[in-house]
C-alpha positions in Angstrom: -36.7 33.6 4.6 -39.0 30.9 6.5 -42.7 31.1 5.8 -45.0 28.9 7.7 -48.0 27.6 6.2 -50.8 27.0 9.1 -53.7 24.3 8.3 -54.7 21.1 8.6 -53.7 20.0 5.1 -56.8 21.3 2.9 -56.4 21.8 -0.8 -56.3 25.5 -0.2 -53.4 25.0 2.0 -51.4 23.0 -0.3 -52.4 25.3 -2.9 -51.0 28.3 -0.6 -47.8 26.5 -0.1 -47.4 26.2 -4.2 -48.6 29.7 -4.8 -45.9 31.1 -2.3 -43.0 28.9 -3.6 -43.9 29.9 -7.3 -44.5 33.4 -6.5 -41.1 33.5 -4.7 -39.2 31.8 -7.3 -40.4 34.2 -10.0 -39.3 37.1 -7.7 -36.0 35.5 -7.0 -36.8 35.2 -3.5 -35.2 32.5 -1.6 -38.0 31.0 0.9 -38.4 27.9 3.0 -42.1 26.9 3.2 -43.0 25.0 6.5 -46.4 23.5 6.7 -47.9 23.5 10.3 -50.7 21.3 10.8 -50.6 21.1 14.7 -53.8 22.6 15.7 -52.6 23.9 19.5 -49.8 25.7 17.2 -52.1 26.6 14.5 -54.3 28.5 17.5 -51.5 29.9 19.2 -51.1 32.2 16.3 -55.0 32.8 16.6 -55.6 31.7 13.4 -59.5 31.2 13.0 -59.7 30.3 9.3 -57.2 28.5 7.5 -54.8 28.6 6.0 -52.8 30.9 8.1 -49.5 32.7 6.7 -46.7 33.5 9.2 -43.8 35.5 8.1 -41.0 36.3 11.0 -43.2 35.0 13.8 -46.1 37.7 12.6 -49.6 36.2 11.2 -49.9 38.3 7.9 -52.9 36.2 6.7 -55.9 34.1 7.7 -58.6 32.1 5.7 -58.6 31.3 2.0 -56.0 31.3 -0.8 -53.7 34.7 -0.9 -53.5 36.5 -4.0 -50.3 36.5 -6.1 -50.3 40.3 -5.5 -50.3 39.9 -1.6 -48.0 37.4 -1.5 -45.4 39.8 -3.4 -46.4 42.5 -1.2 -45.4 40.4 1.8 -42.2 39.1 0.3 -41.1 42.5 -0.9 -41.8 43.9 3.0 -39.7 40.7 4.4 -37.0 41.2 2.0 -36.8 45.1 2.5 -37.2 44.3 6.2 -34.2 42.0 6.4 -32.1 44.1 4.6 -32.5 47.0 6.7 -31.6 44.8 9.6 -28.3 43.8 8.0 -26.9 47.0 7.5 
């Protein structure tokens, strides 16, 4: 699963990447986290506060460090949806 973290490289953006990778690892979910730092691309998602988090072309978070429970929910929903699509 590809997850994009939208932001210009601030500390919170870096911490978001780390938190997503660690949480996914603990859940046994394989993810590829892509950092998107291009301002025009970030704006195209409608992000007004960074970091933004995009899963499957859907903006799921904007502004501040997401909690571990939020990330777990996103990953669970995304893996459930991808499983349903494969059936």
